[in-house]
C-alpha positions in Angstrom: 0.0 0.0 0.0 1.1 3.6 0.5 2.2 3.4 4.1 5.5 5.3 3.6 3.5 8.1 1.9 1.2 8.2 4.9 4.0 8.3 7.4 5.3 11.5 5.8 2.0 13.0 6.7 3.0 12.8 10.4 -0.1 10.7 11.1 -2.4 13.6 10.3 -4.1 11.4 7.7 -5.8 8.1 7.7 -4.0 4.8 7.7 -6.8 3.2 5.7 -5.6 2.8 2.1 -7.6 0.1 0.4 -7.9 -1.7 -2.9 -9.9 0.9 -4.7 -10.8 -1.4 -7.6 -11.5 -4.3 -5.3 -13.9 -2.3 -3.1 -15.7 -0.4 -5.9 -15.9 -3.1 -8.5 -16.5 -5.9 -6.0 -17.7 -9.1 -7.6 -16.9 -7.9 -11.1 -20.2 -6.2 -11.8 -19.9 -6.8 -15.6 -19.2 -10.5 -15.3 -21.7 -13.3 -15.5 -22.1 -15.5 -12.5 -21.0 -19.2 -12.5 -23.4 -21.7 -14.1 -25.9 -23.1 -11.5 -25.3 -26.6 -10.2 -27.6 -29.3 -11.5 -28.2 -30.6 -8.0 -28.2 -29.0 -4.6 -24.7 -29.2 -3.1 -24.0 -31.2 0.0 -23.0 -28.9 2.9 -19.7 -29.7 4.8 -19.1 -28.0 8.1 -15.6 -27.0 9.3 -15.3 -28.2 12.9 -15.2 -25.4 15.5 -12.0 -26.8 16.9 -10.5 -27.8 13.5 -7.3 -25.8 14.4 -6.5 -27.7 17.6 -4.4 -30.5 16.0 -3.4 -28.6 12.8 0.0 -29.0 11.3 1.8 -29.0 7.9 1.7 -26.5 5.0 -1.3 -24.2 4.3 -1.7 -22.2 1.1 -3.5 -18.9 1.1 -4.8 -17.7 -2.3 -6.0 -14.3 -3.4 -5.3 -11.2 -5.6 -2.3 -9.1 -6.1 -0.1 -9.0 -3.0 -0.3 -5.4 -1.6 1.9 -6.2 1.4 -1.0 -7.2 3.6 -0.9 -10.8 2.5 2.8 -11.4 2.9 3.0 -9.5 6.2 0.1 -11.6 7.6 1.8 -14.8 6.4 5.1 -13.8 7.9 3.5 -12.9 11.3 1.5 -16.2 11.3 4.6 -18.3 10.6 6.6 -16.5 13.3 3.8 -17.0 15.8 3.9 -20.8 15.9 5.7 -23.8 14.3 3.0 -26.5 13.7 1.5 -24.9 10.5 3.4 -23.0 7.9 1.6 -20.7 5.5 2.4 -19.4 2.0 0.7 -16.9 -0.3 -0.2 -17.5 -4.0 -1.4 -14.6 -6.3 -4.2 -15.6 -8.6 -4.6 -12.4 -10.5 -3.6 -8.7 -10.8 -7.1 -7.4 -10.0 -10.5 -8.5 -8.6 -12.0 -9.6 -12.0 -9.0 -11.8 -12.9 -8.7 -13.2 -9.3 -12.3 -14.2 -9.4 -12.0 -15.9 -12.7 -8.9 -17.8 -11.7 -10.5 -18.9 -8.4 -13.7 -20.1 -10.1 -11.7 -22.1 -12.6 -9.9 -23.9 -9.8 -13.1 -24.4 -7.8 -15.0 -25.8 -10.8 -12.1 -28.1 -11.7 -11.7 -29.5 -8.2 -8.1 -28.0 -7.9 -6.7 -28.7 -4.4 -3.9 -26.1 -4.4 -5.6 -23.5 -2.2 -6.6 -24.0 1.5 -8.0 -20.5 1.8 -9.4 -18.1 -0.7 -9.5 -14.4 -0.1 -13.0 -13.5 -1.2 -14.8 -10.3 -2.1 -17.8 -9.7 0.1 -20.1 -10.1 -2.9 -19.0 -13.6 -3.7 -20.4 -15.4 -0.7 -23.8 -16.4 -2.0 -22.6 -17.5 -5.4 -19.8 -19.7 -4.0 -21.8 -21.1 -1.2 -24.7 -22.0 -3.5 -22.4 -23.9 -5.8 -21.2 -26.1 -2.9 -17.6 -24.9 -3.1 -17.1 -23.8 0.5 -17.0 -25.3 4.0 -19.7 -24.0 6.3 -17.7 -22.0 8.9 -20.5 -21.3 11.3 -19.0 -23.3 14.1 -15.6 -21.9 13.6 -16.9 -18.3 13.6 -18.7 -18.9 16.9 -15.5 -20.3 18.4 -13.2 -17.6 17.3 -13.4 -15.7 20.6 -13.2 -12.1 19.4 -16.3 -10.1 18.7 -16.7 -9.2 15.1 -19.0 -6.3 14.2 -22.4 -7.8 13.3 -22.8 -5.7 10.2 -19.4 -7.0 8.9 -20.1 -10.6 9.9 -23.3 -10.4 7.9 -21.3 -10.3 4.7 -20.4 -13.9 5.3 -23.9 -15.2 5.7 -26.0 -17.1 3.1 -28.9 -19.4 3.9 -28.4 -18.7 7.6 -24.8 -20.0 7.6 -21.4 -18.3 7.8 -19.4 -19.4 4.7 -16.4 -17.4 5.4 -14.8 -15.2 8.2 -14.2 -11.4 7.8 -10.6 -10.5 6.9 -10.9 -6.7 6.8 -13.7 -4.3 6.0 -14.5 -0.9 4.5 -17.3 1.6 4.0 -17.6 5.0 2.3 -17.6 8.4 4.0 -18.4 12.0 3.2 -15.4 14.3 2.8 -16.3 18.0 2.9 -14.6 21.3 2.6 -15.1 22.9 6.1 -14.3 26.3 4.6 -17.3 26.0 2.3 -19.9 23.7 3.8 -20.9 22.0 7.1 -21.1 18.3 8.1 -24.4 17.0 6.7 -27.1 15.7 9.0 -29.0 14.0 6.2 -28.6 13.5 2.4 -31.4 15.9 1.8 -29.6 18.6 3.8 -26.3 17.8 2.0 -28.0 18.3 -1.4 -29.5 21.7 -0.2 -26.0 22.9 0.9 -24.5 21.6 -2.4 -27.1 23.5 -4.5 -26.3 26.9 -3.0 -23.0 27.4 -4.9 -20.9 26.0 -7.7 -18.2 25.6 -5.1 -20.5 23.5 -2.9 -21.3 20.7 -5.4 -21.3 17.1 -4.5 -18.8 14.8 -6.3 -19.9 11.2 -6.5 -19.5 8.1 -8.6 -22.4 7.9 -11.2 -20.8 6.2 -14.3 -22.4 2.9 -15.1 -20.4 0.4 -13.0 -20.4 -1.2 -9.5 -19.7 2.1 -7.9 -23.0 3.5 -9.1 -24.8 0.4 -7.7 -23.1 1.1 -4.3 -24.0 4.8 -4.3 -27.6 4.1 -5.2 -27.9 1.4 -2.5 -26.4 3.7 0.1 -29.3 6.2 -0.6 -31.9 3.4 -0.8 -30.9 1.7 2.4 -30.8 5.1 4.2 -34.3 5.8 2.9 -35.6 2.5 4.4 -35.7 0.6 1.1 -34.1 -2.6 0.0 -33.3 -4.5 -3.2 -33.7 -8.2 -2.3 -35.3 -9.4 0.9 -34.1 -12.3 3.2 -36.1 -14.8 1.2 -34.4 -13.8 -2.1 -37.4 -11.9 -3.4 -36.7 -8.8 -5.5 -38.3 -5.9 -3.6 -36.7 -3.0 -5.3 -40.0 -1.8 -6.9 -40.9 0.4 -4.0 -41.8 4.0 -3.1 -38.3 4.4 -1.6 -36.7 3.4 -4.9 -38.7 5.9 -6.8 -38.1 8.6 -4.3 -34.3 8.1 -4.4 -34.2 8.0 -8.2 -36.2 11.3 -8.3 -33.9 12.7 -5.7 -30.7 11.8 -7.6 -32.2 13.1 -10.9 -33.2 16.4 -9.3 -29.8 16.7 -7.8 -28.2 16.7 -11.2 -30.9 19.1 -12.5 -30.6 21.7 -9.7 -26.8 21.7 -9.4 -26.5 19.8 -6.2 -24.4 17.1 -8.0 -21.6 18.1 -10.3 -22.8 16.7 -13.7 -19.3 15.5 -14.4 -20.0 12.8 -11.8 -21.8 10.9 -14.6 -18.3 10.0 -15.8 -16.7 9.6 -12.4 -15.3 6.5 -10.7 -13.6 6.8 -7.3 -10.2 8.0 -8.7 -11.8 10.7 -10.9 -13.9 11.9 -7.9 -10.9 12.1 -5.7 -8.8 14.0 -8.3 -11.6 16.5 -9.0 -12.0 17.2 -5.2 -8.2 17.6 -4.8 -8.2 20.1 -7.6 -10.5 22.4 -5.7 -13.8 21.4 -7.3 -16.9 21.0 -5.1 -17.7 21.1 -1.4 -18.6 17.4 -0.8 -17.0 14.2 -1.9 -18.5 10.7 -1.3 -15.6 8.2 -1.4 -13.7 5.5 0.5 -11.5 6.5 3.5 -8.2 6.4 1.6 -9.3 9.5 -0.2 -8.8 11.5 3.0 -5.1 10.6 3.1 -4.7 11.5 -0.5 -6.4 14.9 0.1 -4.0 15.7 2.9 -1.1 15.8 0.4 -2.8 18.5 -1.7 -3.8 22.2 -1.2 -7.3 21.2 -0.1 -6.0 19.0 2.8 -6.1 21.6 5.6 -9.8 22.3 4.8 -10.9 18.7 4.3 -13.0 17.1 7.1 -14.8 13.8 7.4 -18.4 12.8 8.2 -20.1 9.4 8.4 -22.7 8.7 5.7 -26.0 10.4 6.8 -29.6 9.2 6.8 -31.7 10.0 3.8 -33.8 12.4 5.9 -34.6 13.0 9.5 -37.2 10.2 9.6 -34.7 7.5 8.7 -31.4 5.9 10.0 -28.0 6.3 8.3 -26.8 3.3 6.3 -23.7 2.5 4.2 -22.8 -0.4 2.0 -20.0 -2.7 3.1 -16.9 -3.4 1.1 -14.0 -5.6 2.2 -12.7 -9.1 1.9 -13.3 -12.4 3.7 -11.5 -15.7 4.2 -13.2 -18.8 2.7 -12.1 -22.5 3.0 -12.9 -24.6 -0.1 -14.1 -28.1 0.3 -11.1 -29.2 -1.8 -8.7 -27.9 0.8 -5.9 -30.3 1.6 -5.3 -28.7 5.1 -8.6 -27.4 6.4 -7.2 -27.5 10.0 -4.3 -25.3 9.0 -6.8 -23.0 7.3 -8.8 -22.8 10.5 -5.7 -21.9 12.5 -4.7 -19.2 10.0 -8.2 -17.7 10.1 -8.3 -17.6 14.0 -4.9 -15.9 14.0 -6.0 -13.4 11.4 -9.1 -12.4 13.4 -7.3 -12.1 16.7 -7.4 -8.6 18.2 -3.6 -8.2 18.2 -3.3 -9.2 14.5 -6.3 -7.0 13.5 -4.7 -4.0 15.1 -1.2 -4.8 13.7 -2.7 -5.2 10.2 -4.4 -1.8 10.5 -1.3 0.0 11.7 1.1 -1.7 9.4 -1.0 -2.3 6.2 -3.7 0.3 6.5 -6.8 -1.9 6.5 -10.0 -1.4 8.5 -10.4 -3.9 11.4 -13.5 -6.1 11.7 -13.4 -5.8 15.6 -15.3 -2.8 16.9 -13.3 -1.8 20.0 -10.0 -1.5 18.0 -11.4 1.8 16.6 -11.1 3.3 20.2 -7.6 1.9 20.8 -5.4 4.9 21.6 -2.8 3.9 18.9 -5.6 3.7 16.4 -7.2 7.0 17.3 -3.8 8.7 17.0 -3.2 7.3 13.6 -6.7 7.7 12.3 -8.3 11.0 13.2 -11.8 10.0 12.1 -11.8 6.4 13.5 -15.1 7.2 15.3 -16.8 8.3 12.1 -15.6 5.2 10.2 -16.8 2.9 13.0 -20.2 4.6 13.0 -20.6 4.1 9.3 -19.4 0.5 9.4 -21.8 -0.4 12.2 -24.7 1.2 10.3 -23.8 -0.4 7.0 -25.5 -3.3 5.2 -24.2 -5.9 2.7 -25.0 -5.7 -1.0 -27.9 -7.9 -2.1 -27.2 -11.5 -1.2 -27.7 -13.5 -4.3 -25.7 -16.1 -6.3 -26.4 -13.9 -9.3 -25.0 -10.7 -7.7 -23.0 -9.7 -10.7 -26.1 -9.7 -13.0 -28.2 -8.0 -10.3 -25.6 -5.2 -9.8 -25.5 -4.6 -13.6 -29.4 -4.4 -13.7 -29.2 -1.8 -10.9 -26.5 0.4 -12.4 -27.6 0.2 -16.0 -31.1 1.3 -15.1 -30.1 3.9 -12.5 -27.7 5.4 -15.1 -30.5 5.5 -17.7 -32.7 7.5 -15.3 -29.8 10.0 -14.5 -28.4 10.4 -18.0 -31.4 10.1 -20.3 -35.1 10.8 -20.5 -36.1 7.3 -19.5 -38.9 7.5 -17.0 -38.4 6.3 -13.5 -41.4 3.9 -13.8 -40.0 2.3 -16.9 -36.5 2.0 -15.4 -37.8 0.4 -12.2 -39.9 -2.1 -14.1 -36.9 -3.1 -16.3 -34.7 -3.3 -13.3 -37.1 -5.6 -11.6 -37.4 -7.8 -14.7 -33.7 -8.1 -15.1 -33.1 -8.9 -11.4 -35.8 -11.5 -11.4 -34.4 -13.2 -14.5 -30.9 -13.3 -12.9 -32.4 -14.8 -9.7 -34.1 -17.5 -11.8 -30.8 -18.8 -13.1 -30.0 -20.2 -9.7 
């Protein structure tokens, strides 16, 4: 990551650099999901005490090594002698990693004992019968994982992975131009008052738009898919949010260039002096501190839609899943327990700039010193929700961002867009 860069900031900035692509294009929104199994898979549970007699070699597989993986492996190997871990890169980015992992899983490859999985992959991989049920292991871990974060591992009332590290978006704002927003509606009102106050946000048609839309929808009390897998996005809240976003572009609350923005473009525009608000991941604060806007940049948790609702974000991050083809599931269990220990989560944050999955770490004195807005981040994480839980998440995300973008960028009616969105989401669900 960019730890050396952050240290030069004399700890004035966040130590929360993340995989921008991994957290904004999670699950490869443009990819098709894996083909459905012809028969329901047989569930295999990983014993809660599977680590007790673990020994031998254990292979941890995931995306491009950013330092966090090799540091974790090194620390684990130095902590004990019974199990020795190694790391294998599967691809240079989230999309390539997912493809390489699925090829191995479908082919019964036994080279990986743990997969580092995007939070949106849980339902797909579990439904295919590729993973051990980790429910017993999670209950036996001994450290308290934030409930919202742990929910990203759940499908069909079972935990199919264990959280590795997490993330959620924040609102960055120019305190010389605007004030911390109490609600999204109040933020839009402030943003519309002046060209200098505009909101910069990710509205191009990709996973980032899905996340931005869901943040507003969740905070307005709406949902996309319910616990039974039913598509429930055709709702008054969806229509209100779409109208709200469209009006924001029309009245100047949102910088219209946001229709072309991803996270990097948003960050760069804000750093150039454009706008009063920026919705982005926490690493954008550290980046802003190295520019002229740094001294005037402050952070706020994501707000509620209005004063009748509760705040909500959308979770990013990565989990640790054990495939049923693992040669050393006991070694995998030992590695997972070590990773989720409080000491290692704190070390991982301070050394590799990743958000812990344990709530009380955010109030640790060392963490508070290194991360000025640890309280705001914790608040957003605790209020956040997972993305829709579906084996067909990739297709569902595309149905959302394509139709939201159509509303924002063209004259397509909200009613027509919602009906098309529902139809495409239901067709995706029917493939599993």
